[in-house]
N, C-alpha and C positions, 0 to 999 in steps of 0.2 A: 637650798633652792635655788640661790642666787648663782653659786658656783657651778651647778649642773645645767642652767640656761645657759651659760657661756660657753661651757664645754661643746655643747651642742652646734652654738652659732660659729666656733672655730672649725667643725667638722663639714659644715655645709659652704660649697664655694661662693663667693659672692656673685651677685648678679654682674655679668659684662666680662668675668673672666674666662679664658680660652686656652687651646694649647700654645706653648711657645713657639716662637721662630726656630729653635733648635728640635724640636718636636716635629714640626712641619718639613723642616729640612730632610730629617732621617726618614720620615713617611714618604717624601718625593723620591729620595734615594732607594728605599725599598721597592716601590713600584717601578722607578727606573731598571733597576735589575731585574724585576721578574719579567718586564716587557723585553729588555735585552736578552734574557735566556730565553724566553718564548720565540723572539726573532730568530736567536741563534739555532734553535731546533729547526724550526721551519726552514731556514736557509740550509742546513745540512740535509733536512729531508728534500728540497727541491734540487741539490746537486746531485744526491744519490739518485734521484728518479731521472734527472737529466742526463747522467752518466750511462745509466741502464738504456734511456732511449736513444743516446747516441750510439751504444754498442748494438742495439738491436736494428739500428738505422743502416749502421756500417755491414752487418750480416746480412741484412736485406739486400742492401746494395751488392755486395760480394755474389750471394745468390743470383740477384738478378743477370749479372755480368757473367755468371757461370751459365745460367740458361740461356742468354742471348749466344754464347758462344757453343753451346751445345745446339740451339735453334739452327746456326749458321753451318756448322757441321751436317747438321740433318738435312738442311736444305741441299747443301752440296753433294751429299750422298743420295738424294733422290734425283738431282739433276744428273748426276752420273749414269745412276741406275738407268733413267729413262734413255738417257743418250745411248747407254750400250744396248737396253732393249730394242731401241729404234733402230741402231746398226744390225743387231741380231738379226731383228724382224725382216730389214732389208735384204742383208746377205742369205737367209734363208728363201726369201721369195725370188731373189735372183737364182738361186741354185734350182727352185722350183720351175723357173721359167728359160734356163740356161739352153734349152733346145727349142725354144718358141720362136715364131715369126709371126708378125701382124701383117696381114693385107688389109688396106684401107682403102674403101670406095669401089669395091668390086659390085657390079649389078646383079641381082638376084631376083627371082620373080616371085619369092614368098618370104616373108619374115621369120616364119616357123619352120625354116629348113632343117632337117635332120643332118647329123654328121656326114653320111654319104652323099648328100645332095650339095654340102659345102665343099666337101672334097673335090667334087667333079667340078665345081666352079672355079676353085683354085688351080686344079691340074688343067683345065682347059685356058684359063687366063695364062698360066705359064707358056703352054705351047701356042697356042694361037696368037694371042696378043704381043708377049714377050720374045715369041721364036725360041724359045727354051728347047733344046732338043727333044724329042718324043721319047725316045729311048733312056734319056737320062730322068725324065719325069715319070716315068713306068718304073725306072729302078729304084725311086725315092720310096721310103715307108713310111706314112704317116702316123704315128701314134696315136693322135688325138686330133681332130678337127671340130671346131666349135663356134658360134658367134661370142662374141663379148655381150655383157647387158647393154640393150639400147640406153642412152642418157635420157634423162627427163626431158631436157631441152630439144631432142633430135625430134624434127618434125618429117612427116610423111603424108603424101596425098594418096588416099585411097583411090583415086581414079586411075592411076597409073598403074599399067601392067607390070613395069618393073620400077624398081626403086634401089637408092644405094643402101647397103645393109649396115649394120654396125660392124666394126672390124670382126675379121676372121682368124681366130688363132690355130695355128697348126704347129703342133708338136711334132718335131722331126726325132728320128733315131740316131742319126749322124750329124755331127757339127760341122762337117765338110759340106753336105747338102744345105745346111743353114747358112753357110758361108755362101755359097754359089747362088742361093737364092736371094740374099741381100745384096749382091753385086748388080742384081737386076732393078734396084730400087730407082736409079736415075731414067731408066726405060719404062717403069711402071708411072712416072710421073708425067709420060708424055699422053698418058692415057687418064689424067685426073687422077690417079691412084697412087698409092705410095706401099712401101714395104718397110718395115721397122722392126727394131727388136722389141721384144715382150719384155717392158723396163716395169717396175714397181709403179704405183700411182704416184708416191711422193717424187719419184725421180722423172716421172713423165712431167708432171707439173713444173718442175724444175727446169727441165729441156725446153718446155713451151716458153717459158719466162725467159729464158737465154736466148731463143730463137726470136724472140719478139724483140729482145733490147739490140740483136745483132742485125735484124732487119732496120731498127730504126739508126742503128749506126751507118750502115749502108745507104739509107736514104739521106743521110748527111753528108755524104760523101767521105766517111771515114773508113779508114781500114782497121781490121782487126788483126794483130800480130799474133 
């Protein structure tokens, strides 16, 4: 009985006893190793993710540069197309108006004259006012005669029996007749009228701008070389 109780007391740790310093050190080393292993895994995972993100960013940057290059090229092609289209349209319009002349400022009795009435006004102006030989005017063949549409800003008093009409377009059949009529422009200006080529609208605007600039230079006493 006494020996059995002594054996039981030897197997039960006495109060206050705990793990030794060596056990604690080994435990700390084990925890530290597990933490380091875990941190290493996290670090490797982050490096891989960062590498993938950098690669994706580089690819995106290259794609953006490629798109910007394509966009610049496309803009240039569109601008070139518009320029060529504009030139083509102007050339086509010039060809269609190659035989045309414009009579500006002629007095007419109606704003709704037909082609025959407008042609009569033009022929009368050439003979009576500009003193162009009647035989030459009778020889000329006008393929078409009509008024240009009146501008929105044009004004007209309904009380007047005659008014200044919009320009009259005359399409001639011979270039020689066109040149002979254009030579009469200085004489026409003596009657507050004018005779000009029928230019495309864009060229007319440019011509007006150049004439305005030239007038300003003349007014300032400068000469145009």
